C-alpha positions in Angstrom: -22.3 -22.0 1.0 -21.0 -18.5 0.2 -17.4 -17.6 -0.5 -16.0 -14.3 0.7 -13.5 -12.6 -1.6 -11.0 -10.3 0.1 -10.1 -7.0 -1.4 -6.3 -7.3 -2.3 -5.8 -3.8 -0.9 -6.9 -5.1 2.5 -5.0 -8.4 2.4 -2.7 -8.3 5.5 -0.7 -11.3 4.2 0.6 -9.5 1.1 3.5 -7.0 0.9 2.7 -3.4 0.3 4.4 -0.2 -0.9 3.7 3.3 0.4 3.2 5.5 -2.7 3.4 9.3 -2.8 2.2 11.7 -5.6 3.2 15.2 -6.5 0.7 16.6 -4.0 2.4 14.6 -1.3 -0.6 12.4 -0.8 0.1 8.8 0.4 -1.4 5.5 -0.7 -0.9 1.9 0.3 -0.3 -0.2 -2.8 -0.1 -4.0 -3.0 3.3 -5.2 -4.4 1.7 -7.3 -7.2 0.0 -4.3 -8.8 1.8 -1.9 -11.2 2.5 1.5 -9.7 0.2 4.0 -11.4 1.5 7.0 -13.3 2.1 10.1 -11.2 3.0 8.0 -8.1 6.3 6.8 -6.7 7.3 4.3 -4.1 8.7 5.9 -0.9 8.6 2.9 1.4 8.4 -0.9 1.1 7.8 -3.5 0.2 6.8 -4.2 3.7 3.8 -5.6 5.6 0.6 -3.6 5.5 1.0 -2.8 9.2 4.6 -1.6 8.8 3.5 0.6 5.9 0.7 2.2 7.9 3.1 2.8 10.8 5.6 4.5 8.5 2.9 6.8 7.1 1.8 7.7 10.7 5.4 8.5 11.6 6.2 10.7 8.6 2.8 12.4 8.0 
């Protein structure tokens, strides 16, 4: 019996932030993880789908 492990960055059930860096690049970031240096939260926490929709709207 094999067990599949889901990447937490792909886990639709967890809340996410949209991060942006100084080069105005965007990244989806799970709420449980510390925001890395050089990035700031610009949206969220929200569902992964809402974060993707927000990026598509503003990008």
